[in-house]
N, C-alpha and C positions, 0 to 999 in steps of 0.2 A: 766236495760236499759230503757231509756225514750221512751214512745210510742208517735209517731207523726202521723199526718194526713195531707196530702196535698190536698187542694181544691182550685181551681181557681188561681193557681200560688202562693198561700200562704201556709206556714207551721204552723200548730197548734200543740201544745203539748196537749196530751190527759191525763187528770188526772182522774183516776177511784176511786170510793169510794163505799164500801158496804153500807154506810149509805145514799147515794144519791139515790133518786127515779126518778129524772127528769134530762133532759139535760140542760146545761147552758154554756154560753160563756162569756169570759172576755178579755178585752184588757188591759194588765198591763201598769203601768206608763212608762216603757221603750219600749212599743210597742209589747211586747211578747203576742202572741195569745194563749189562753188556752181554750180547750173544757173540761167541767166538766161533767162526765158521771157516771151512775151506773156501778158497777163492771162488770156486764155481758152484757152490752150494745153491740149490734151488730155493727161491724165495717162499714158495708155497710150503715146501717141506720144512723150512725154517720156522714158519708160523705154526705148523702142526706140532713140531717138536717142542717149541717154546710153550704152547698151550698145555702140553702134558706136564710142564714143569711149574705151572702157576702156583700150586699149593706150596711147593718148596720156596718159591720166590716170596710169597706173602708171609710165610713164617720167618724167613730171613729178614724181611723188612720190619716185622714186628719186633724181632730181637734187636735190630739195629736201633730202633727207637727206644729200646729198653722201657717199653710201656706195656702194661696189661691193657687189653682193650677196654674202652670206657663202658662198653655194653657187656652184659652178662647173659649167659644162657638162662632162659626162663624156667621157673618151677611150676607155672600155671596155678598160682594162688591169688586170692583176692588182694588187691593193692598193687599188683604189678602193672606196668604200663607197656603197651606195645605200639610200635611206630607204624603209622599209615600216612603216606604222602608227606613225610617230614614232621608230622605232629605225633605226640604221644597221647594215647588214650588208655585210661585205666581199665582193669579187668575185675569183674565181680563173678565169683563162683556161686551158682544158684542151684537149688535142689531140683526145681522143675521148670521146664519150658519146652516148647514144641521142638525147636531146633537145637542141635548139640551146641552150636555157637551162633550168637546173634550180636550184631553191631547196630546200635540205634542212632549213630551219629555222634554220640558223646562218650560211649564206653562199650567195651566188649562184655558180653555175658556168656559164661561157659557153664553148661550143665555138668554137675559134679560127676556123673557117670559117663561123660563123654571122653573116653580114652581109646587110643592115645591122643591127648589134647593137641600135640604138635601136628598131627595129621589133619585135624579139623581146622587149625589155623592155616596150614598150607593150602587146604582146599578152599578156604574162604578167600585167601589172597589170589588164587588162580581164578576163581569164579568172578570175584569183584574186579580183579585186574583186567580180565578179558573185556568186560563191558567198558571200563574206564579208559583203558588204553585204546580200544577201538574208536571211541569218541574223540580221544586226543589225536590219534593218527588222522582222522578225517579233518580235524581242525588245522593240523600243522602241515598237511601234505602240500598245500600250495606254496609254502615257504621253501620247500625242497624241489619245487617244480615237478611234482609227480602226482599220479592218481592214487587215491587211497587203496592200499593193497590189503590182502587177507592177513590176519594176524593170529598168532597163537601164543598163549602164556603157559609156560611149563618150567620144569627145573632144567636149567642149562649149565649146571655145575658152576664153573668159575667164569662164565661169560654173562654179561648183562643182557646182550641181545645178539641176534645174528640174522643175516639175510640169506634165506634158503632158496631152494629151487622153485621154479614157477612163481617167483616174486612173492613168496610168503615170508613175512617178518616174524621172527620168534623173539619173545621177551621172557627173561627170567622172572619168576614170581617175586623174587626178592627186591626187584626195583620198586615195588609198591611201598616199601618202607622208606624210600628216599624222598627228599623234597621235590616238589613239582618241577622246579627249574632243572634239576639233574635228570629227572625222568624225561623231560622234553629234549634234553641234549641227547640222551640215548635213542629216543624215537627219531629225531632228526638225523642223527648219525646213520641209523639203519635206512632211513628213507633216501639219503644221498647215495647209499650203496646200491639202490635200485638202478641208478644211472652210472655210477662209478664203482666198479667191483673191487678195486684195489686202492690202497692208501697212497696213491701217487699225487703229484702236484694238482691235478684237476679235481681230485677228491677234496683236498683241503681248501681249494678255492671255492668250490660249491658249498662246502660246510660253512666257510666263513661268510658267505652270502646269507645262508639260512640262520646261522648263529654267530653274530659278530664277536661275542665274548666266549667262543667255544673253548679257548685255551684255559680260561679260568674255571669253566665248568668241568672240563676234562681233568684238571688238576684236583678239583674238589672231589670228583668221582673216584679218582685213584686213592684218595685218603680214606674213602668210605669202604673200599674194596675189602680190606682185611677184616672189617667187622661183619659185613653182610655176606660177601661171597664165600669167605673161608668158614665163618662160624654160623652162618645161616640166620635163623629166626632169633632176634635179640630183643632185650628189654632195657 
């Protein structure tokens, strides 16, 4: 049976060898991700080491696809559009308004002197995301057979989410740019971790009960990773 490792929404095949003394990572021609490890390498250490290599992996995948990301870094000027829950909303730069950044449900309005604009957008995603994800967790918890836990939204680097100590779930503010069905997958993935700490057979069975089409959502999420996790706020 092939040993696999999931880190940052990507699945790596683990190939162990008694001859190997160090860890290695390759991205095959077809985009297959492989971690090369000594025969007795610890699984937890493998995951930590691979997590530190995620930026390199995503850059390699982008080069393999020979494609410039469809999304671009914003300039924060009128006419740009920003993603929120999978939809794109236009930006209008205004001279005066009480808040530095305001969203009225149809568009973003940024006060011209609100700089750095990127920080105001990130703060908006964190504040808005905390309330939205908390409500979503309460709604989805029963599907994962768990009680609604505490949640926090913050910058998690190259991870969409994580299950921390004391049953606190952490979510990357960048998930708020994704379609709802993918955010739901991330939430349910972490909710299942409250019961199953590792990606063993029981974890995937529990996730399958909560999200029958989890593989499709997982694959779709992996395709989004290079745009949102590597490049951050995009338009």
